[in-house]
matplotlib code that plots the C-alpha trace (Angstrom):
import matplotlib.pyplot as plt

x = [17.4, 19.3, 18.4, 19.4, 22.8, 23.4, 22.4, 24.5, 27.4, 27.3, 26.9, 29.8, 32.0, 31.1, 32.0, 35.3, 36.1, 35.1, 37.2, 40.3, 40.0, 39.4, 42.5, 44.7, 43.5, 42.9, 39.2, 37.0, 37.8, 40.8, 40.1, 40.4, 43.4, 42.6, 42.8, 43.1, 43.4, 42.8, 45.8, 48.0, 46.6, 47.1, 50.6, 51.5, 49.9, 51.6, 55.0, 54.9, 54.4, 53.0, 49.9, 47.4, 48.6, 48.5, 45.1, 43.6, 45.1, 43.5, 40.2, 40.5, 41.2, 38.5, 36.0, 36.7, 36.3, 33.1, 31.5, 32.7, 31.7, 35.0, 36.8, 33.9, 34.4, 38.1, 37.3, 34.8, 37.2, 40.1, 37.9, 36.7, 39.7, 39.6, 35.9, 36.4, 39.2, 37.0, 34.2, 36.6, 38.3, 34.9, 33.5, 36.4, 38.6, 36.6, 33.1, 31.8, 30.3, 29.4, 26.3, 28.4, 31.1, 28.4, 26.8, 30.2, 30.8, 27.2, 27.3, 30.5, 29.1, 25.9, 27.9, 29.9, 26.6, 25.1, 28.1, 28.6, 28.7, 32.0, 33.5, 32.1, 34.7, 37.3, 35.6, 35.3, 37.0, 39.2]
y = [-29.7, -29.0, -25.3, -25.1, -26.6, -24.1, -21.1, -22.3, -23.0, -19.6, -17.8, -19.6, -19.2, -15.6, -15.0, -16.6, -14.7, -11.4, -12.1, -13.0, -10.2, -7.6, -8.8, -8.7, -5.3, -3.6, -3.0, -1.6, 0.5, -0.1, -2.4, -1.1, -2.3, -5.6, -6.0, -8.8, -12.4, -11.2, -8.8, -11.8, -14.0, -11.2, -10.5, -14.1, -14.1, -11.0, -12.1, -15.2, -13.1, -16.0, -17.4, -14.8, -14.7, -18.5, -18.8, -16.0, -17.7, -21.0, -19.1, -17.5, -20.8, -22.7, -19.9, -20.1, -23.9, -23.7, -21.0, -22.5, -26.0, -27.3, -29.4, -28.6, -31.5, -30.7, -27.0, -28.0, -30.2, -27.8, -25.0, -27.1, -26.5, -22.8, -22.5, -24.4, -22.0, -19.0, -20.3, -21.1, -17.7, -16.0, -18.3, -18.5, -15.4, -12.5, -13.5, -11.2, -12.0, -15.4, -15.7, -15.2, -17.6, -20.2, -19.7, -20.3, -23.5, -24.8, -24.0, -25.9, -28.9, -28.8, -28.9, -31.9, -33.6, -32.9, -34.5, -37.3, -40.0, -38.6, -38.6, -41.7, -44.1, -42.1, -43.4, -47.0, -49.5, -51.8]
z = [-36.7, -39.9, -39.8, -36.1, -36.9, -39.7, -37.5, -34.6, -37.0, -38.5, -35.2, -33.6, -36.6, -36.8, -33.2, -33.6, -36.7, -35.1, -32.0, -34.0, -36.6, -33.9, -32.1, -35.1, -36.4, -33.0, -33.7, -31.0, -27.9, -25.7, -22.9, -19.3, -17.3, -15.6, -11.8, -9.4, -10.7, -14.3, -14.1, -13.0, -15.8, -18.4, -17.2, -17.8, -21.3, -22.3, -21.0, -23.1, -26.3, -28.3, -26.5, -27.7, -31.3, -31.4, -29.8, -32.0, -35.1, -34.1, -33.6, -37.0, -38.8, -36.8, -37.5, -41.2, -41.3, -39.3, -41.5, -44.8, -43.8, -45.2, -42.6, -40.3, -38.0, -37.5, -36.8, -34.2, -32.3, -32.6, -31.1, -28.2, -25.9, -26.7, -25.9, -22.6, -21.7, -22.6, -20.4, -17.5, -17.6, -17.5, -14.9, -12.5, -13.0, -14.3, -13.4, -16.2, -19.6, -18.4, -20.7, -23.8, -22.7, -21.9, -25.3, -27.0, -25.1, -25.6, -29.3, -29.6, -27.7, -29.7, -33.0, -31.6, -30.7, -34.2, -35.8, -33.2, -35.9, -37.0, -33.5, -31.9, -33.2, -31.2, -28.0, -28.9, -26.6, -28.6]

ax = plt.figure().add_subplot(projection="3d")
ax.plot(x, y, z, "-o")
ax.set_aspect("equal")
plt.show()
């Protein structure tokens, strides 16, 4: 189990680092213009001017914490809303790249499960 946790942690952190670094440094080919619902969603994101940079900065910081193991539990929880959003955008709006989005969400949930003792006090009824 310990080896699986390390592998999942490094893969998830690496994916988040790659996604954020490629956004900030414009790595990779230009994306085609979105159509339909995705075009509407992207127009809203681009009009706000701050959503993508904030999300990518959070991805970068969470990826660094997950890979380094420092503040790991904080990085996992901070990344959860982003991974849920990634999954929902791919499942509902684009209907593409669903296996990768599912893998990101499942990796995040797996790491929460693996560190559940750190989180269970948040759900205690007092």
